[in-house]
N, C-alpha and C positions, 0 to 999 in steps of 0.2 A: 684423539678418540672421542672425547666428549663433544668437541665442536662438530665432528662428523655426524654424530647422532643428532645433535641440535639442528644441523642443516637438513638432515633427512626429515626430521619432525616438521620443520618449517616448510619444506617442500611438500610434505604430505598435507599440511594445513591448507596451503594454497591450492593444491590439487583437489582437495575435498571441497574447498570453497568454490572453485570453478565448476566442479561436478554438480554441487548443490545449486549453484546459480543456473546452470544449464537445465537441471531437472525442474527448478522453480519456473523457468521460462516455459518449459513444455507444459507444466501443470497450469500455468496462467493461460496459455493458449487454449488448452482443453476447457478450463473453467469459463473462458470468454465464449467459446462455442456453446457450452452448456447453458450459460446465462442467456445467450442470444436465442437458443432453442426454447428455453423456458419462457422468455418474454413473448415468443410467438405462440405459446401454448394457449388453447382456447380459454382455460380457466383464468390465466393471467390477463388475457384480453378482456374477459368479462369483468374482472376486478378493476382493470383500468377504465372500462366504460362506466362501471358503477360509481367509482370515485370521481370520474372525470379525468381525462388524459393529463391535464395540467397538474392536478393534485397527485396523481399516480407518479408522474415524472418528478414532481417536487419531492415526494417521499423517497424515491430511488436516489435522486441526486444529492439531496441535502441530509437525509437521515440514514438510509440503509447502506449506501456505498461507503461513506466515511467510516462507519462502524466496522464494516468488513475489511476495507483496505487498511485501516489502522491496526486492526487485529493481525492481519496477515503480514503486512509490510513493516510494522513497528514493534508490536508486542512480541510476536513469535521470534524474530531475530534476536531481540534483547534477551528473551527468556532462554533461548538455546545457546547463545554465544557469550553471555555475560561472564561465565567462568573461563572462557577460552581466549577472548580477545579484549583489547583495551576499548574503552568506550568510544573513542573517536573512530575506530575502525567499524564498530557496530553501527554508528550513525551513518557512515558512508554506505555500508552494505544495505542498511534499511532504506536509504534514499534510492539506491540502485534498484532494489526490489520494487519500490513504489514507482519508479520510472518505467520499469518493465511492465507494470500494470497499464501504463498509459503510452503504449507503443504506436500510436496512430501516425506519428511522423517523428523525425529526428528532433525538430524544433520543439514539438510538444513533449517529447520524452525529456529533453534538457530542462524545459520549464517544470515538468513534473519532478525531476530530480531535485531541483531547487526547492520546490514545495515539500518534497520528501525530507529534505534536510530540516526544514522548519518544523514539520510534524514530529520528526524524530527528536529534535531538541526540546519541543514542547513536552513530549513524553518523558524524556530522560531528565528534564529539569524537575519534574514532579514524581519521579520513579519511586520514591520512598513513601509516598502517600497513598491513601486508599482511592480507588476509582481513577487511577492515573490514565488508563486507556480512554476513559470518557473525556478527560481534559484534552488529550491530543485529538480525539475524534471531534470534539467541539470546535477546536481551532480549524480542523479540516472542514467541518460542516459550515463554519462561518465563511470560509473562502468559497466553498461551493454555493452557498446562498448568494454571496456577492455576484459570482459569475452567472448564476441562474437568473437573478434579477436584471443584471446588466444586459444579458442576451435578449431579454424581452422588452427592453426600452427602445422607444422610437426616437431617433435623433433627427 
């Protein structure tokens, strides 16, 4: 009887996880469309021109995106799942969510999954300290800075 209840609970957890992942994927697609729409907004275009397109892109790629993505893909899963799942499952879920944010291609998503593992480990390694999310976002920002500079080099 107890094993039957446990198996139902485990099945419910996986069903809830799959449902949450599907919902997260839908929300990511909507957020992506919203951000695309906002970036095309005249106010944002004016800010981009005022700062210079390179400075505006730098702020988005190196500062804003890592903070938002770290919050959504690393902090929130840990916060909501820490009492329900073991840490290694949360790290994988976090990396999957991070990969879902970067769904441009399968190869890019796999690459983002590996990056998501690194950012999740950076967060969880410092999880008992103050400003943990900033530590993980800084690791993410460092990588984005490297890619940003690398893409602009002429070889």
